[in-house]
N, C-alpha and C positions, 0 to 999 in steps of 0.2 A: 759690609753690601750682603753678606751669607745671611745674616739677621734679619736685617727686611726680607729676605725673601721665603723666611721663615715664617715668621708672620703674618705675612700679608694675605696668606690661604684662611687664616683663624676670624683675618679680619672679615673677609671675604664672606665668609660662613658665618658672624652674628652680620653684618649687614640683608644678607638671605634671610636668614630668622626674624630678622623687625622689619622687611619688609612683606614677606608673606603673612606674618601676622595681622599687622597693622589692615585699618578697614581703607580703602582705594580712597574714598573721600576724605580718611582722618591728617592734621598733619603730623609730621612727623619731628623727632623733636629735633635735629639738626636743622629741619627748613626756620628755623623760628630764629636761630642764628645766624643764617644767613650762607653756613657755609653744609657746601655738600660731600662728605665722607670717601663719595668714590670719585674725585677730582670734577671730570666737566660731563658726568653722568648726572644724566636725572634719574633716581634711583626709583621714586615710584613708576617714574613710564617703563624704565627700561625691566622692570622687575614684577612688573603685572603684564609685560608683555604684549605693550598695544602699538599697533604698526605706525611705523613711523618718526616715532620717538626717537630717534638714533640722533645727536646733533649733525654726525651728516647725511641723514636723510635728505636734506630739503637739496643742498648738491648735487648729490647722486641721481635725484628725482631732475632734478635740471638738465646735467651732463646727458643721463638715458632719453631725454625728451630731446634732447639737441643732438644726439648720432643719429636718432631715429629719424628726427627731420632731414638730417643731410642724406643718410642712407634712401632715403624716399624718392630725396633729388636728383640724388645721383643714377638710382633709378630709371628714374624717369629719361632725363638726359640718354641713357644709352638707348633706351624702348625709342627714343625719336633720332637718336643716329642710326641705330640698326632699319627705322623705317627709311631713313633718306637715302644708306646706300642702297637697301632692295628696292627703289621705284629706280636711281641712279642707275644703279646696273642693270633692272630690268627691261629699260630700253635700249640695252647694249648685247643684250644675248646673239651675237653673230655665231652663227657655223653653216656650213654646208656641205653636203656627202653627193659626188653624182658619178654615174659609171657610162661609158661607152655602150651603147646597145644598137650597133647595126649591123645588119646582112649581107656579109660576105668579108670582103677589105674596105677598109678607107684609103682613097687615095691608090693611085700617084694626081697630084691635082701642078697645074705650073708656077704657082704662085704660092707663099704660107699660106697654111689657112687654119684658124682656131678653132681647136678639135670639139666640136657640140656637145658635147656629154650632157646626153638627154636623158636617161633616167635617175631621176632626183628623187634620192632615200633620204632628204631631212634637208632643208632653208631657211630656220630659224634668222629673222631679221631684214630675209629676201634680197639678199645683196647678188643672189647666180642666179644667173639668165640663161637659162636651156638655150634658147633660140641661137644667141652670141657664142656658150659656150665659154662665158667671162663672168669674174666678179669684181661687182662696183663696190667698193668700201664703203658702207654707208657713217661710219666715225673713223676718225682719224685714231691710230694706234697701232700695236703690235699687233701680225696677224701669222698665226702658222699655217702651212699649204706644204704638199701632198700630193705627188702626182705616180700615176704604176704607170708603163707602156709595158702593153704587150703584144708577143704577134705570133699568129701560127701561119705558117706556109704548108704544113700539114705533111706535103712531100719532099721526101728527103731528096738533097741537093737541089731543091727551088734556092732563088736567093733570098737571105730572110735581108731588109734593107730599109730603115726608116730610122729618123731622126727627128724628137718629139721635145719639146723648150718650153719653159717655164718663163713667159713672160711679163713684164711688170711696164705698163706704161707703152711700150712697146721696145721695150731694151729685155734683153736674154738675162737671165738671174741663174736658171740652171739648166742643165739639157742630159739625155742619154741617147745611143742610138747603136745602132748592129748593122754589120754588112759584110756576110759572111751565108756561105753552101753549104757549113758544117750544120749547124744545128735549125731543126724543121721547128721549134717554139723558143720563145725567150721571153724574159722579160727583167725590166728595170725599176725603182723608186729614187726617187728623191724625194728628200724637205729642206723647207729654209723659212725663216722665220724674216719677216721683209717688217719693215716700218712706214706705214702706210698715210697718204692724207687724206681725205673725206675725200669721196669721187675716182679717187685713184682705181685703176684697173688692174685685170691679174687675170690671165688666159693662159693655156695651154695649146701651142698651133705643134703643128706638122709639116715639115720642110719640104718644100715643092720638087717633086721628083719620087717621096717616099710614100710608104704604104702601111697601114695597121692590118692585122688581119685577124680580128677575135672570135667571128660566129656568132656573135652574140652569146658572149660566156661571163661577157662585165667583169674585164679582167682588167679593163683599162679603164682608170679613178683618179678622179680628181677633188680635191679635200681640201678645205681654210676654217682655220676659226678664228674672234678676236680673242689673245692672248690676254690685254689689260689696255684701256684707250689712257690716250694724251691727250694735253692740252695746252 
């Protein structure tokens, strides 16, 4: 085995010399005998450095073309998928934020009253109705909601008395309340995740006999957004 390895470089040098001195159009001696001295190599082609003369070149070029074609198809498919996702989600961007801008105190009333958060700063999807103080889900899905109840009675010793509830289709989901004479102002916040059907309504109401005194400071807030749709 070692002898074969030692002889091979000399054989290769001889082949290089013959191929380099031969004319490109001439017939090499071993070609007349039908045997190539370099195994499967085409000596004239290889040593003249002609592009594409390698015995595997056709297979390589075919593989390159196949891979390129598949990559282009995958790229096109991903582009179409991205466009479909953007079109799907584009019509389902739902989010709103509103605060209560009311002079003096809101309430008390003889019945439970939805709080009309009338200062709307965001209403993507037009799900929130400031006149009703209610959000109507334009799509079925999972929604996140949050509300803050703030009251400032201003004078020490006055009774702070409020109870605010987050409602879903008339059912109580969460609430905050305050009833004391020790604080002149206080606030509380609740946040929930709800599954809604299309057309479901969510709002915040003030319980009868209670009041919120914000004095147009916009601390009473109600907000929500679509986390992801469901089908």
